[in-house]
N, C-alpha and C positions, 0 to 999 in steps of 0.2 A: 574637815581641820578647818575653825574659823579666824579671823583676826586677831583673837584675843588668845589664840590654843596655843603650846608650849610655853609656857611664862619662865622668866630667868628671875633668881633668886631676888629676890626685896630685899635692900640694906636701905640703913639710912643716907638720904642725898647729901654729896656734900653743895658746896656751891653750884660747881658744873657735872652735870651728870648723862647719863645714857638716855636722858628725861623718857624717849618713845617708846624701850625696853622697858624702864621700870614701870613707866604708867603701864603698859599691858599685863606686866604682871600684878600691877597692884590690885587691877583689875578684876581679874580672877582670884587672887589672894582675898580680898574683902576690907571693911571700912580701916583697921586699925593700919593695914600698909599702905593706904590710901591718905592717911594720915599725917603718915615719916614722908610725905611727898610736897608736902607744903613747902614753897619757896625755893622748891627746885628749881635750878635751870638749865636750859639744853645748852649740849656743848657746843653748836653750831645753827647758822640757818636753815640748814636742812633738815636739822631736827625739829629744830621748830614748829616747821610745817608738817614733820612727823605727828611728831604731838598732838596737832592742832586736828589732824584727821582723825586721828585714834577717839579725839575727845569727840568728834562734828559724825563718825559714825556711833556712836551712841544716842545722839538726836535723830538719822537719817537713813543708819541702813536696815535691811530688813533685818527682824528680829531671829530668825535663821542664822544669819551671820556672827551676831555680836552675842546671840544667847543672855544668862542670866545678864552678864555685864550693863545691861541695858537699864537695874534697877539702881547704877552707880552715877546715872545722869547727871542728879542734881547733889550729887556728894559736896561736901564746901570745899573738900580739898581740891576736887575736878573743877568745881567752878572758877576757886581763889587762880589753878593752873590757865583756865583760858582765856579768864578776865586780864590777865597779866600778859600772857603771850597776844590778846590782841590787842592790845593797848599799844604795845610797844609795834605791832605790827601794822594797824593806824596811824599812827603817829607818823611813820614811815611815807606809808602810801600819802597821808594828808601833805607833808613837806615836799612831796615830789607835784603835788595836785597844783599848790600854791603857784609851784614856780611857773606854771601853765599862763597863770596870768589873767589873758585876754578871756578866758572861759571863765571864770570863777563867778563873773558880773552876771551872766546871762538869768533875768528875772522873771519876762514877761512871755508868756508861752512863744510866741512867734520866737523871740528868740531864744528859746530853748531848744525848741526844734532845730532851728538853725545850728548851734551849737552841738547837739546832737549826731545833726548831720556832717560837721564839721567833725566830730572826734571818727564817727565811723569811718570817711573818707581819706583818713591819715595812714588807713592799716588794711584800708579794704581788702586788699591783694598782698597782702606780707609776700616778698620775694620768693618765701619757701613754696608755695601754692605754684606761682611760674615755672620753679624748678621742678617739681613733682609733673605740672601736666607737660612738658618739654624735655625732661632729660632722667629725669630719676627711672633706673629699671625697678623692675619687677618687685624683686625682694625690699627696696628702699620704700615702695610706694607700699608695702606690706606692714612695714616695721613705721612707715609714717603716720598711717591710718590706724595702727597698734598704738603710737603714744596719742595721736590727735582727740581717739574717745568719741567721733563725729563730731559734727561742726557746734552741738549743740550736747554733751552727755550733762544726761539728768535732767533736762529740762523740763520734763514733764513734772516731776515733783516740788522740783526750786517755781515754777510758774503757778502751781497749786498751794505754795505756801504763799507767795507774794500777794493773792487775792485777797487774805485774812484781813477784816477791817477794811475795806475798801469799799465804793459803792456808786452807783451809776455806770456810766460809760464806761470810764477805767475797768469796774468790775465785768464789766460785760463780755470788754475786750480779750480779758485775762483768760474770761471763760470759755471763750470761741475759743481762744487761741489753744488751750488745755484740751479742748475737745477735739481740734484737728490732730493733737499729739496724741489721742487716743484712739486714732483714727476714726472719729463720726461715728463709735460704736461696732467699729469689725476690728477684733479680733487679731486677725492678720496686719489687718493695717495702720496698727499701734506703733508709733516710731520705734518703741525698743524692740518690737516682733522683728520688725524691719532693719533694725542693724544687727539682733542675733543671725538673721538670712545672711546678712553679710559677710559677717564673723565667719561663719560655715563655709560659703562660697570661696572665699577666699583664703579659708585655714589661717586667720588670725592669731598669733600667737597671743596669751593673756602677760603681760611684764607686769613682774610683783610689785606693789608698790615701794618695798627697798631700793629697787632697780630704779625706780625712777630720776629722770635729773631734775634738780632743784626747781626748777624753773617748771617745770609742770606740777609739779608736791604745791606749790603756789596758785599757778591755775587753778588747779585741784580743790586749794580749799576756800579759794576766796567764795564755790558757792557756799560753800558750811558758813565761811563768817556772816555771810550775807542773811542766809536762811536762821542761822540759831539766834539773831541778834534782832527785836523788832523794831529796835528806833532804826535801825538802817535799813528801812523798805523804800525810802526812796532810793537810795542809792541801788537798792535789788531792782527796784522799776527800771533805771536807768542802764543798769549792767545785763539785765534779760533783753532790754529795748535793742541794746548795742549788737548783741547774737543775731537777734531777726533782720538788721540792716546789712549785717555783713555775711550771714551765711549763704546766700544763693552766689554771690560768685564765685565763691568758696569749691561750694559744691560742683559749680563747673566744672570749676580747674582739675579737682578730683574725676566727672567724669570723662574728661581731655585724656586725663592719664593712662585713664580705662579703656577708650577707644585703640590710644596708641598701642597700647601694650596688648591690647585684646584679652581685657579682662572677661570672666567668665556671667552667665548671663545674669546670676542669683547677687552679684554684685552691684547691680546698679538701682534696684530699685530704693534703696533708703537714700542714696545719694538724687537720684532722679526727683523723688519726694521733693526733698530739702530746695533743689534748684529751681522747683518751676514755683512752691508755696512759699517760700518763705522771705522772695522779696513783699509778695503782696503780704505776709505777716508784718513787716518791718513796714511799712507806709501806714497799715490799721494799727500800729502800738502807737506809732508817731499821732497822729490825728484822734484816737478815739481813746489815750490811756496820756500819752507825755502831754499833749498841749492840753486838754481838759482838768488836765490834775495840775501843770504849772498857772490857769488860770485860777482854780480855786484855791490853792493854797502856794500864793509866789514864796515863799520861803521855801517849799518846797525844789524850785526851779534849779537853784544852782546842784543839790544835792543830787537830783536826776541826772545832771549833768555830770557831777564828779564819779558815780558810780560807772558811765559811761567811760570814764575817761581811765577809774581804775583796772575797767575789764581789758580797756584798749593796751594799756600801757603794758601789764602780767603777759594779753598776747602776744605783741613785740618781742618779747625776752625769751618767751617760752619759743617761737614759732623760730626764731634767731638761732637758739641751741639747738634744737631738732634738727637745722637744716644741718649745721655745722659737725654735730654726729652722728649723722647719717653719712656723708660725705666723708667724712673723715674716717669711718671705721668701714666703708668703704673700699676708700683708700688700700688698707691697712690689710683688708682681706686678700 
């Protein structure tokens, strides 16, 4: 069964509708059903992100997952829904970014790198990772990692898309980073393969998208927002750079939890790889992508920082909700 199976009846939408369900159904039913969704609005913030994730599937999910619905990727009604919901979301992100004040003026290469590092430092190790390393029990660790999705879930495809149209040092650095994601040519070393080995080793559950907290949906949707809007390429470069700056210390916290709780051997390689390699990736991303781009295109400087800040802010909300949810569920058990 694909994410677009089991359609519900398609009806003419009211102002507020179960838009995620209606959109999935319309993608199966065809163009006329999609036309009837023009102007439809999600009932909640949660519905907004479920709807956008369904749209992003049309652009980035494997074809065997989305099937024939992929042909509707460019349908005018889909584009209208996508553009309208994204505009509202970006307005919220930008309003919060402007409140950051001192970060919005970074333009020179050195200023941009310093601002990026300042953003990374403010939540390099969220309380959730410290709790994971020192206090969480094994079931909480497994559930945490299932929701986390790896420190850089989907990074390989994102960095591939992010290279489009770049040149020079930045292009080469992103290409080098992608090649590392691909295990430098070794199928067993591809990061997604290492992650699959982790999933099997700890019997990690798959959590259906519909069951994820809204903070997890927003975190997942940010990659789709950046990957499907070329005009947001500077923000995407900044957001991905932030991931590289922060992944190493966080992965070391996961490894501490593994050591404390006696994790199986197969759980280690994915997080060992990121703990060792990502600090190098983070430095190289700053020195060979962020700094030269800020020098060549000064107008990109604040936007590179803004993308990092967007990701950081969404991450903070996600990890706070994740820890609270796991602690509460454990107390209730």
